[in-house]
C-alpha positions as CSV (number, residue, x, y, z in Angstrom):
1,M,-0.1,0.1,-0.2
2,A,1.1,3.3,-1.1
3,R,2.3,5.7,1.9
4,P,2.6,9.5,2.2
5,L,5.7,11.2,2.1
6,R,6.5,13.5,5.0
7,I,7.8,16.7,4.7
8,E,9.5,18.6,7.3
9,Y,11.4,21.5,8.1
10,E,11.8,24.2,10.7
11,G,8.6,26.4,11.1
12,A,6.1,24.5,8.9
13,L,2.6,24.8,9.5
14,Y,0.7,21.8,9.3
15,H,-3.0,20.7,9.0
16,V,-2.5,17.6,11.0
17,T,-5.6,14.6,11.2
18,A,-6.1,10.8,12.6
19,R,-9.0,9.0,12.8
20,G,-10.3,6.3,14.6
21,N,-9.6,2.6,13.4
22,E,-12.7,1.7,11.0
23,R,-13.7,4.9,12.0
24,G,-14.2,4.0,15.7
25,K,-14.3,6.1,19.2
26,I,-11.1,7.3,20.2
27,F,-13.1,9.5,23.1
28,F,-15.0,7.7,24.9
29,T,-15.3,10.1,28.3
30,K,-14.9,13.7,28.9
31,S,-11.8,12.4,30.8
32,D,-10.5,11.2,27.4
33,Y,-10.6,14.8,25.3
34,Q,-8.6,16.1,28.6
35,K,-6.2,13.6,29.2
36,F,-5.4,14.0,25.1
37,K,-5.2,17.5,26.0
38,E,-2.4,16.7,28.7
39,Y,-0.5,15.1,26.0
40,L,-0.7,17.9,24.2
41,A,0.6,20.0,26.7
42,D,3.4,17.9,26.7
43,V,4.4,18.2,23.4
44,Q,4.5,21.8,23.7
45,E,6.8,21.6,26.3
46,K,8.9,18.9,24.9
47,Y,9.1,19.4,21.4
48,G,8.2,23.7,21.1
49,V,4.9,23.2,19.1
50,I,3.3,25.8,18.2
51,L,-0.5,25.0,18.5
52,H,-2.4,27.5,16.6
53,C,-6.1,25.5,16.9
54,Y,-7.5,22.2,17.3
55,V,-11.2,19.9,17.5
56,L,-11.3,16.6,19.5
57,M,-14.3,14.8,17.2
58,T,-15.9,11.4,18.8
59,N,-13.5,9.8,16.1
60,H,-11.0,11.6,14.7
61,Y,-9.0,14.8,16.0
62,H,-7.6,18.1,14.1
63,L,-5.0,20.4,14.8
64,L,-3.4,23.0,13.3
65,I,0.1,23.0,14.7
66,E,3.1,24.9,13.6
67,T,6.9,23.1,14.6
68,P,10.0,25.5,15.1
69,E,12.1,22.4,14.6
70,K,12.1,20.0,12.0
71,N,10.5,17.1,13.9
72,L,6.7,16.4,12.9
73,S,7.6,12.8,13.0
74,K,8.4,12.8,16.7
75,I,5.8,15.0,17.9
76,M,3.0,12.9,16.2
77,H,4.6,9.5,17.4
78,F,5.0,10.9,21.0
79,L,1.5,12.2,21.4
80,N,-0.6,9.1,19.4
81,S,1.3,6.0,21.2
82,C,0.9,8.1,24.5
83,Y,-2.9,8.5,23.8
84,T,-2.9,4.6,22.4
85,T,-1.0,3.5,25.6
86,Y,-3.4,5.3,27.7
87,I,-6.9,4.1,26.3
88,N,-5.4,0.6,26.1
89,I,-4.5,0.6,29.6
90,K,-8.0,1.9,30.9
91,R,-10.6,0.3,28.6
92,K,-8.6,-3.1,28.9
93,R,-7.8,-3.4,25.1
94,N,-5.1,-4.4,23.1
95,G,-4.1,-3.5,19.2
96,H,-4.2,0.0,17.4
97,L,-7.0,2.6,18.4
98,L,-5.8,5.0,15.4
99,Q,-6.2,4.3,11.7
100,G,-3.0,3.6,10.0
101,R,-0.8,6.9,9.8
102,Y,-1.4,10.1,10.6
103,K,-2.0,12.8,7.6
104,S,-0.5,16.1,7.3
105,I,-0.4,19.1,4.9
106,V,1.9,21.5,4.9
107,I,0.1,24.9,4.4
108,D,1.2,28.2,3.7
109,K,0.3,30.2,6.8
110,S,-0.1,33.5,4.6
111,S,-2.9,32.2,2.7
112,Y,-4.9,29.6,4.7
113,L,-4.5,30.1,8.7
114,Q,-7.7,31.8,8.4
115,E,-9.4,30.0,6.6
116,L,-8.4,26.5,7.8
117,S,-9.0,28.0,11.8
118,R,-12.5,28.6,10.4
119,Y,-12.8,24.8,9.1
120,I,-11.3,23.2,12.4
121,H,-13.2,25.7,14.6
122,L,-16.8,24.8,12.4
123,N,-16.8,21.0,12.6
124,P,-18.9,20.4,15.4
125,V,-21.4,22.8,13.7
126,R,-20.9,20.6,10.3
127,A,-21.3,17.3,12.5
128,K,-24.8,18.6,13.7
129,M,-23.0,18.1,17.1
130,V,-23.6,22.0,18.4
131,D,-25.6,24.4,17.0
132,R,-23.4,27.4,17.7
133,P,-18.8,26.6,17.9
134,E,-18.7,28.5,21.1
135,E,-21.2,25.1,22.4
136,Y,-18.9,22.3,21.7
137,P,-16.2,22.1,24.7
138,Y,-13.2,20.1,22.8
139,S,-12.0,22.7,20.4
140,S,-10.1,26.0,21.0
141,Y,-13.0,28.5,19.5
142,N,-13.3,29.9,23.4
143,A,-9.8,30.5,23.2
144,Y,-10.3,33.0,20.2
145,I,-13.4,34.5,21.5
146,S,-12.4,35.1,25.4
147,D,-8.7,33.6,25.7
148,I,-9.8,30.4,28.3
149,D,-7.3,27.9,26.9
150,E,-3.8,28.0,27.6
151,L,-2.5,25.3,24.7
152,V,-3.8,27.3,22.3
153,T,-1.7,30.7,20.8
154,S,-4.3,32.4,18.8
155,T,-2.8,35.7,18.2
156,A,-1.3,34.5,14.5
157,V,-4.8,34.5,13.4
158,L,-6.4,36.8,15.4
159,S,-3.6,39.7,14.3
160,M,-5.4,39.4,10.5
161,F,-8.6,41.0,12.2
162,H,-7.2,43.9,14.0
163,Q,-4.3,44.5,16.0
164,D,-6.3,45.8,19.5
165,I,-6.9,42.2,20.4
166,A,-10.7,43.3,22.0
167,I,-11.4,44.5,18.3
168,A,-9.5,41.2,17.1
169,R,-11.8,38.2,18.7
170,E,-15.4,40.3,18.4
171,K,-14.5,40.5,14.7
172,Y,-13.2,36.8,14.9
173,R,-16.5,35.5,16.5
174,V,-18.1,37.3,13.3
175,F,-16.0,35.6,10.7
176,I,-16.9,32.4,12.3
177,E,-20.8,32.5,13.3
178,N,-21.5,34.3,10.5
179,S,-20.5,32.1,8.1
180,P,-22.7,29.9,5.8
181,I,-21.8,26.3,6.5
182,G,-23.2,25.1,3.5
183,E,-21.6,27.9,1.3
184,I,-17.6,27.2,2.9
185,E,-15.3,25.9,0.2
186,N,-13.6,23.0,1.1
187,P,-10.0,24.1,1.2
188,F,-8.8,20.6,1.7
189,K,-9.9,20.4,-2.3
190,N,-6.8,22.4,-2.9
191,V,-4.2,20.6,-1.9
192,Y,-1.4,19.6,-3.9
193,G,0.2,16.1,-4.6
194,G,-1.7,15.3,-1.1
195,M,0.4,16.9,1.3
196,I,0.6,20.8,0.2
197,L,-1.8,23.4,0.2
198,G,-0.4,27.4,-1.4
199,N,-0.1,29.3,-3.9
200,P,2.1,28.1,-6.9
201,A,5.3,30.1,-5.4
202,F,4.8,28.4,-2.0
203,I,4.2,24.8,-3.6
204,K,7.1,25.1,-5.4
205,S,9.7,26.1,-2.7
206,T,8.0,23.5,-0.4
207,L,8.7,20.8,-3.0
208,Q,12.1,21.7,-3.2
209,R,12.8,20.9,-0.1
210,I,12.0,17.2,0.0
211,D,14.9,14.6,-0.5
212,G,15.1,13.3,-4.1
213,N,15.8,10.4,-3.0
214,N,12.8,9.7,-1.0
215,L,10.7,10.5,-4.1
216,D,12.2,7.6,-5.9
217,N,10.6,4.6,-3.7
218,Q,7.9,4.0,-5.6
219,E,5.6,3.2,-2.8
220,I,5.1,7.3,-2.0
221,C,1.2,8.7,-2.4
222,H,0.9,11.3,-5.5
223,R,4.6,10.4,-6.3
224,K,4.5,12.1,-9.5
225,A,3.1,15.4,-8.0
226,L,5.4,15.2,-5.9
227,Q,8.3,14.9,-8.6
228,A,6.5,17.5,-11.0
229,L,9.0,20.5,-11.7
230,H,6.6,23.3,-12.7
231,N,2.5,23.6,-13.2
232,V,1.0,24.0,-16.4
233,D,1.0,28.0,-16.5
234,D,4.6,27.5,-16.4
235,I,4.7,26.2,-20.1
236,I,1.9,27.6,-21.5
237,T,3.5,31.0,-20.6
238,I,6.7,30.8,-21.9
239,I,5.5,29.0,-25.1
240,C,3.3,32.2,-25.3
241,K,5.9,34.6,-24.9
242,R,8.7,33.2,-27.0
243,R,5.9,32.7,-29.9
244,G,3.8,36.1,-29.1
245,L,0.7,34.1,-28.9
246,L,-2.2,34.2,-26.6
247,R,-3.2,31.4,-24.7
248,E,-6.3,31.1,-26.7
249,E,-4.3,31.0,-29.8
250,L,-1.7,28.1,-28.2
251,F,-4.9,26.3,-27.2
252,S,-6.0,26.7,-31.3
253,K,-6.2,23.5,-33.4
254,D,-4.6,26.0,-35.8
255,R,-1.6,25.4,-33.8
256,N,-1.3,21.7,-34.1
257,N,2.7,21.3,-34.0
258,L,3.0,23.7,-30.7
259,R,0.2,22.4,-28.6
260,K,2.4,18.5,-29.3
261,I,4.9,20.8,-27.7
262,C,3.0,22.2,-25.2
263,I,1.7,18.7,-24.3
264,Y,5.2,17.0,-24.4
265,L,6.1,19.5,-21.9
266,M,3.5,19.6,-19.8
267,K,3.6,15.1,-19.6
268,K,7.6,15.3,-18.8
269,Y,7.5,18.1,-16.3
270,A,4.1,18.9,-14.6
271,A,1.6,16.9,-12.4
272,E,-1.9,16.6,-14.5
273,T,-2.9,13.5,-16.1
274,N,-3.7,13.0,-20.2
275,R,-7.6,13.5,-19.5
276,Q,-6.4,17.1,-17.2
277,I,-3.9,18.0,-20.0
278,G,-6.8,17.2,-22.9
279,A,-9.6,19.2,-20.9
280,L,-7.1,22.3,-21.3
281,F,-6.7,21.5,-24.9
282,G,-10.8,21.7,-25.4
283,G,-11.5,18.4,-24.7
284,M,-8.9,16.0,-26.1
285,S,-9.6,12.4,-25.5
286,H,-6.8,11.0,-22.8
287,L,-6.0,8.7,-25.7
288,A,-5.8,11.6,-28.1
289,V,-2.8,13.6,-25.6
290,A,-1.3,10.4,-25.6
291,K,-0.9,10.0,-28.9
292,A,0.0,13.4,-29.3
293,Y,3.3,12.4,-26.8
294,Q,4.5,9.8,-28.6
295,R,5.0,11.3,-32.1
296,I,6.6,14.0,-30.3
297,I,9.2,11.5,-28.5
298,F,9.4,9.9,-32.0
299,D,9.8,13.1,-33.8
300,F,12.6,14.1,-31.6
301,K,15.0,11.5,-32.7
302,T,14.9,12.8,-36.1
303,D,14.1,16.2,-36.5
304,T,16.6,18.6,-35.8
305,S,14.6,22.1,-35.7
306,L,12.0,20.8,-33.4
307,R,14.7,19.4,-30.6
308,K,16.1,22.7,-31.0
309,E,13.2,24.5,-30.0
310,I,12.4,22.1,-26.7
311,E,15.5,21.9,-25.9
312,W,15.0,25.9,-25.5
313,Y,11.6,25.6,-23.7
314,E,13.8,23.3,-21.4
315,N,16.2,25.6,-20.6
316,E,14.1,28.5,-20.0
317,L,12.1,26.0,-17.3
318,S,14.7,25.3,-15.6
319,H,14.9,29.1,-14.8
320,V,11.2,29.4,-13.6
321,K,11.9,26.9,-10.8
322,G,12.2,28.5,-7.5
């Protein structure tokens, strides 16, 4: 079974979640929630973790944490193993409490911190466990509107609303409680490679932190996306600039040779599938994309001018990365 790659670096911000084995409960009594919070306090003291937000649901939890050191794996091993041992002893049980490995996503702090805090704090409302987020006792929401939870560092999020803390708390409360649940877009639909959430520049800088040797492992999830050097916009921009074309002109069927070059570069350097590339070109089938790619590889061997042109684009792309 493919496993997720762990991206760790100093100062990284993560959304971390773990679920109960076979969707089972991980919190059984009020004291279990309290014990988990005690372990959160322990990891803060032991590893210097900054906890921005949390919510502890019946069968899973969400954390938004920042790691001053490169040590997420150590943090999560300590937290999950301590809590699992506690539950197993208390309930006289054996085996796994949590379902597989925890899931972690590296977050672009400047773009998604505020949005993810809302996602986390509204979890109990979405699950229809409470009508209002402040009614749920096992989240960090009340720390944001009344500062009653010493575990949480709320200043990073609240400072986005106002420099005066009292005003910021009220603005945050309005931001959360006036959010129409059904209309809020799930922020995780934009996750890249299963583990990075941010703008294109953030994604590129994060990919550069990955040890290339780790990506050679065939068992890594989303390996193609994580190995991708560029997004499709990089490729489209460079081709259009060299040929003096508008984006829509490149996608025209009259530009068949350029379309093939574009497809070749996307297949080689970007993470998009044949179907996704075909959609960019007005609904080409995935088979047509595959044939175009194979054709350009064949022509590349004998057509000197084509080879030189592609090499020019590849040289330009090498300057775009980073």
